[in-house]
MMTF fields as JSON, N, C-alpha, C and O atoms, coordinates in Angstrom:
{
  "mmtfVersion": "1.0.0",
  "mmtfProducer": "UNKNOWN",
  "numBonds": 315,
  "numAtoms": 316,
  "numGroups": 79,
  "numChains": 1,
  "numModels": 1,
  "chainsPerModel": [1],
  "groupsPerChain": [79],
  "chainIdList": ["A"],
  "bondAtomList": [4, 2, 8, 6, 12, 10, 16, 14, 20, 18, 24, 22, 28, 26, 32, 30, 36, 34, 40, 38, 44, 42, 48, 46, 52, 50, 56, 54, 60, 58, 64, 62, 68, 66, 72, 70, 76, 74, 80, 78, 84, 82, 88, 86, 92, 90, 96, 94, 100, 98, 104, 102, 108, 106, 112, 110, 116, 114, 120, 118, 124, 122, 128, 126, 132, 130, 136, 134, 140, 138, 144, 142, 148, 146, 152, 150, 156, 154, 160, 158, 164, 162, 168, 166, 172, 170, 176, 174, 180, 178, 184, 182, 188, 186, 192, 190, 196, 194, 200, 198, 204, 202, 208, 206, 212, 210, 216, 214, 220, 218, 224, 222, 228, 226, 232, 230, 236, 234, 240, 238, 244, 242, 248, 246, 252, 250, 256, 254, 260, 258, 264, 262, 268, 266, 272, 270, 276, 274, 280, 278, 284, 282, 288, 286, 292, 290, 296, 294, 300, 298, 304, 302, 308, 306, 312, 310],
  "bondOrderList": [1, 1, 1, 1, 1, 1, 1, 1, 1, 1, 1, 1, 1, 1, 1, 1, 1, 1, 1, 1, 1, 1, 1, 1, 1, 1, 1, 1, 1, 1, 1, 1, 1, 1, 1, 1, 1, 1, 1, 1, 1, 1, 1, 1, 1, 1, 1, 1, 1, 1, 1, 1, 1, 1, 1, 1, 1, 1, 1, 1, 1, 1, 1, 1, 1, 1, 1, 1, 1, 1, 1, 1, 1, 1, 1, 1, 1, 1],
  "groupList": [{"groupName": "UNK", "atomNameList": ["N", "CA", "C", "O"], "elementList": ["N", "C", "C", "O"], "formalChargeList": [0, 0, 0, 0], "bondAtomList": [1, 0, 2, 1, 3, 2], "bondOrderList": [1, 1, 2], "singleLetterCode": "X", "chemCompType": "L-PEPTIDE LINKING"}],
  "groupTypeList": [0, 0, 0, 0, 0, 0, 0, 0, 0, 0, 0, 0, 0, 0, 0, 0, 0, 0, 0, 0, 0, 0, 0, 0, 0, 0, 0, 0, 0, 0, 0, 0, 0, 0, 0, 0, 0, 0, 0, 0, 0, 0, 0, 0, 0, 0, 0, 0, 0, 0, 0, 0, 0, 0, 0, 0, 0, 0, 0, 0, 0, 0, 0, 0, 0, 0, 0, 0, 0, 0, 0, 0, 0, 0, 0, 0, 0, 0, 0],
  "groupIdList": [1, 2, 3, 4, 5, 6, 7, 8, 9, 10, 11, 12, 13, 14, 15, 16, 17, 18, 19, 20, 21, 22, 23, 24, 25, 26, 27, 28, 29, 30, 31, 32, 33, 34, 35, 36, 37, 38, 39, 40, 41, 42, 43, 44, 45, 46, 47, 48, 49, 50, 51, 52, 53, 54, 55, 56, 57, 58, 59, 60, 61, 62, 63, 64, 65, 66, 67, 68, 69, 70, 71, 72, 73, 74, 75, 76, 77, 78, 79],
  "secStructList": [7, 7, 4, 4, 4, 6, 1, 1, 7, 7, 5, 7, 7, 7, 5, 7, 7, 7, 2, 2, 2, 2, 2, 2, 2, 6, 7, 7, 7, 6, 6, 6, 7, 7, 7, 7, 5, 3, 3, 5, 6, 6, 1, 7, 3, 3, 7, 7, 7, 1, 1, 6, 6, 7, 7, 1, 7, 7, 7, 3, 3, 3, 3, 7, 6, 6, 7, 7, 3, 3, 3, 3, 7, 7, 7, 7, 7, 7, 7],
  "xCoordList": [207.518, 208.371, 208.566, 207.574, 209.718, 209.876, 209.972, 209.964, 210.12, 209.724, 211.097, 211.15, 212.265, 213.277, 213.588, 214.63, 212.583, 212.158, 211.78, 211.703, 211.164, 210.044, 210.194, 209.753, 210.97, 211.675, 212.528, 212.942, 212.872, 213.83, 213.623, 214.02, 212.878, 212.886, 212.043, 210.891, 212.394, 211.878, 210.336, 210.36, 209.267, 208.533, 208.575, 208.968, 208.241, 208.662, 207.504, 207.662, 206.425, 205.052, 203.869, 203.98, 203.051, 201.577, 200.375, 199.895, 200.003, 199.002, 198.054, 197.536, 197.224, 195.868, 196.875, 198.085, 196.52, 196.897, 196.347, 195.302, 197.445, 196.854, 196.257, 196.336, 195.764, 194.93, 195.675, 195.247, 196.884, 197.758, 198.24, 198.523, 198.265, 198.212, 197.425, 197.657, 196.135, 194.658, 194.707, 194.703, 194.762, 194.811, 196.106, 195.932, 197.254, 198.088, 197.627, 198.127, 196.773, 196.18, 195.053, 194.694, 194.317, 193.13, 191.933, 190.906, 192.082, 191.129, 190.233, 190.777, 189.062, 188.487, 188.455, 188.454, 188.432, 188.275, 186.83, 186.494, 186.15, 184.415, 184.598, 185.537, 183.595, 182.875, 183.851, 184.053, 184.464, 185.45, 186.266, 186.562, 186.668, 187.659, 189.457, 190.276, 189.633, 191.114, 191.138, 190.356, 192.668, 193.531, 194.607, 194.948, 195.004, 196.281, 197.377, 197.359, 198.424, 199.769, 200.89, 200.928, 201.674, 202.969, 203.527, 203.36, 204.712, 205.805, 206.858, 206.908, 207.805, 209.224, 210.306, 210.434, 211.139, 212.373, 212.737, 212.72, 213.086, 213.651, 212.461, 212.38, 211.872, 210.77, 209.253, 208.408, 209.602, 208.871, 207.272, 207.38, 206.048, 204.98, 204.203, 204.098, 203.644, 202.273, 201.28, 201.193, 199.847, 198.975, 197.998, 198.526, 196.557, 195.823, 194.996, 194.959, 194.358, 193.581, 192.162, 192.097, 191.404, 190.049, 190.055, 189.243, 191.006, 191.4, 192.745, 193.188, 193.08, 194.461, 194.578, 195.761, 193.792, 193.934, 193.906, 193.921, 193.844, 193.772, 192.673, 193.032, 191.498, 190.322, 189.935, 189.251, 190.027, 189.56, 190.748, 191.341, 190.91, 191.814, 190.739, 189.536, 191.64, 190.786, 191.409, 192.101, 190.962, 191.32, 192.315, 192.504, 192.902, 194.034, 193.527, 193.305, 193.285, 192.767, 194.082, 195.019, 194.332, 194.787, 194.487, 193.387, 195.677, 195.255, 196.283, 197.325, 196.23, 197.18, 197.606, 196.867, 198.924, 199.074, 198.206, 197.831, 197.676, 196.179, 194.983, 193.983, 194.82, 193.737, 192.789, 192.018, 193.106, 192.111, 192.46, 193.555, 190.849, 190.641, 190.463, 189.535, 190.71, 190.634, 191.361, 192.367, 190.772, 191.337, 192.466, 192.374, 193.379, 193.543, 193.028, 192.82, 192.88, 192.502, 192.726, 191.962, 194.267, 195.05, 194.274, 193.087, 195.177, 194.502, 194.671, 195.698, 193.866, 194.26, 195.051, 195.116, 195.804, 197.48, 197.168, 196.739, 197.308, 196.944, 198.563, 199.389, 198.809, 200.057, 200.04, 201.002],
  "yCoordList": [209.758, 208.426, 207.453, 207.186, 206.568, 205.847, 204.738, 204.819, 203.066, 202.392, 201.688, 200.604, 202.704, 202.106, 202.613, 202.284, 203.557, 203.794, 203.39, 203.751, 201.858, 201.184, 199.795, 198.994, 199.574, 197.831, 197.882, 198.955, 196.494, 196.33, 196.735, 196.083, 198.018, 198.712, 198.084, 197.78, 197.854, 197.12, 198.358, 199.572, 197.405, 198.24, 198.337, 197.342, 199.365, 199.73, 199.87, 199.728, 200.154, 200.103, 200.56, 201.499, 199.961, 200.307, 200.674, 199.953, 202.137, 202.783, 203.106, 202.433, 204.441, 204.891, 206.229, 206.007, 207.11, 208.618, 209.39, 209.229, 210.424, 211.289, 212.913, 213.369, 213.449, 214.754, 215.111, 215.124, 215.455, 216.241, 215.513, 216.091, 214.472, 213.574, 213.622, 213.813, 213.427, 214.14, 215.339, 215.469, 216.468, 217.442, 217.86, 218.685, 217.128, 217.121, 216.666, 217.153, 215.827, 215.551, 216.249, 216.355, 216.823, 217.229, 216.823, 217.293, 215.594, 214.786, 214.785, 214.928, 214.649, 215.265, 213.44, 212.47, 213.339, 211.908, 211.437, 210.288, 212.343, 211.83, 211.093, 211.253, 210.084, 209.362, 208.278, 208.055, 207.599, 206.489, 206.49, 205.431, 207.708, 207.641, 207.54, 207.9, 207.13, 207.049, 205.65, 204.89, 205.852, 204.936, 204.259, 204.743, 202.996, 202.19, 202.974, 203.258, 203.168, 204.029, 202.942, 202.562, 202.397, 201.491, 202.453, 203.479, 201.875, 203.336, 202.068, 201.021, 202.725, 202.106, 202.624, 203.829, 201.763, 202.245, 203.774, 204.624, 204.202, 204.956, 206.348, 207.123, 206.48, 207.162, 207.793, 208.684, 206.728, 206.595, 206.268, 205.395, 206.614, 206.346, 206.012, 206.853, 204.837, 204.208, 203.962, 202.84, 204.599, 204.357, 204.573, 205.284, 204.043, 203.694, 205.286, 206.166, 205.499, 206.114, 205.794, 204.583, 206.214, 205.826, 205.661, 204.976, 206.338, 206.455, 207.332, 208.3, 207.076, 207.935, 209.053, 209.373, 209.949, 211.544, 212.186, 213.354, 210.583, 211.091, 211.923, 212.912, 211.783, 212.23, 211.838, 212.746, 210.952, 210.521, 209.287, 208.768, 208.98, 207.721, 206.924, 207.188, 205.382, 204.042, 203.219, 203.663, 201.877, 200.936, 200.052, 199.984, 199.369, 198.467, 197.176, 196.54, 196.639, 194.983, 194.188, 194.746, 192.923, 191.898, 190.311, 189.824, 189.581, 188.21, 187.209, 187.196, 186.309, 185.719, 184.655, 184.454, 183.731, 182.818, 181.909, 181.585, 181.281, 180.58, 181.129, 180.43, 182.207, 182.324, 183.48, 184.294, 183.27, 184.799, 186.038, 186.587, 186.514, 187.888, 188.923, 188.567, 189.973, 191.029, 192.323, 192.545, 193.13, 194.773, 195.084, 194.295, 195.829, 196.326, 197.663, 198.743, 197.341, 198.514, 198.99, 198.874, 199.965, 200.501, 201.354, 201.639, 201.518, 202.18, 203.881, 204.189, 204.762, 206.151, 206.449, 206.108, 207.357, 208.124, 209.665, 210.411, 210.002, 211.953, 212.259, 212.025, 212.794, 213.486, 214.778, 215.521],
  "zCoordList": [-22.489, -21.675, -22.398, -23.077, -22.608, -23.458, -22.582, -21.354, -23.657, -22.646, -21.969, -21.387, -22.244, -21.557, -20.266, -19.698, -19.652, -18.294, -17.589, -16.414, -18.465, -17.4, -17.376, -16.551, -18.526, -18.817, -17.649, -17.21, -17.004, -15.988, -14.617, -13.651, -14.545, -13.288, -12.068, -12.378, -10.819, -9.979, -9.291, -9.086, -9.131, -8.558, -7.214, -6.606, -6.562, -5.514, -4.367, -3.154, -4.994, -4.205, -5.252, -6.039, -5.15, -5.632, -4.588, -3.712, -4.978, -4.357, -4.689, -5.581, -4.1, -4.735, -5.805, -5.851, -6.346, -6.835, -5.726, -5.096, -5.604, -4.584, -5.124, -6.264, -4.122, -4.771, -5.714, -6.868, -5.419, -6.132, -7.488, -8.537, -7.308, -8.909, -9.704, -10.898, -9.112, -9.976, -10.452, -11.676, -9.619, -9.905, -11.183, -12.079, -10.981, -12.209, -13.15, -14.164, -13.364, -14.841, -15.075, -16.247, -14.094, -14.298, -14.101, -14.591, -13.096, -12.895, -11.597, -10.502, -11.688, -10.077, -9.413, -10.171, -7.882, -7.488, -7.738, -8.026, -7.607, -7.738, -6.713, -5.933, -6.594, -5.864, -5.584, -4.39, -6.41, -6.303, -7.516, -8.07, -7.981, -8.871, -8.734, -9.58, -7.823, -7.872, -8.817, -9.391, -8.563, -9.92, -8.77, -7.691, -9.379, -8.744, -9.818, -11.015, -8.576, -9.188, -9.077, -7.907, -9.729, -9.642, -9.748, -10.406, -8.597, -8.519, -8.548, -7.903, -9.753, -9.899, -9.312, -9.1, -9.018, -8.47, -8.924, -8.033, -10.344, -10.817, -10.705, -11.658, -9.861, -9.699, -10.735, -10.649, -11.624, -12.688, -12.103, -11.242, -12.256, -11.756, -12.965, -13.858, -13.066, -13.872, -13.789, -13.29, -14.112, -13.412, -14.75, -15.605, -15.102, -15.816, -16.21, -15.349, -17.615, -17.831, -18.4, -18.611, -18.612, -19.209, -20.888, -21.51, -21.4, -22.749, -23.393, -22.776, -24.133, -24.636, -24.419, -24.301, -24.29, -24.146, -22.77, -22.382, -21.961, -20.248, -19.796, -19.157, -19.954, -19.735, -18.514, -18.042, -17.774, -16.342, -16.219, -17.164, -14.758, -14.426, -14.423, -14.423, -14.421, -14.694, -13.445, -12.528, -13.674, -12.862, -13.749, -14.963, -12.587, -13.818, -13.898, -12.868, -15.187, -14.481, -14.472, -15.044, -13.897, -14.381, -14.347, -14.084, -14.665, -14.794, -14.254, -14.909, -13.14, -12.412, -13.298, -14.262, -13.148, -13.771, -13.852, -14.979, -12.744, -12.768, -13.419, -13.256, -14.122, -14.58, -13.807, -14.314, -12.487, -11.819, -12.382, -12.505, -12.832, -12.826, -12.137, -11.41, -11.854, -10.96, -11.001, -11.676, -10.238, -10.342, -9.356, -8.416, -9.22, -8.172, -7.485, -8.037, -6.195, -5.36, -4.441, -3.483, -4.356, -4.076, -2.296, -2.141, -1.451, -0.457, -0.852, -1.456, -0.579, -1.035, -0.014, 1.167, -0.914, -0.188, 0.22, -0.66, 1.119, 1.574, 1.448, 2.33, 0.239, 0.589, 0.113, 0.307]
}
């Protein structure tokens, strides 16, 4: 994936990884091993991993303009 497929794209949804998406990456859901997925208008899905090798899903953290920190905890989606 290159940055041109991401930059300027509209975010149309934020949700959890599906079981099929976890399987595609070779990941187990575990007790609470989901991850947030950002869905872009062009169909690109962005989601965090625990490391560059893609060994497990991870949490997506952020900071608001006001300085509040937190993480996304989207609902699980069964597709």
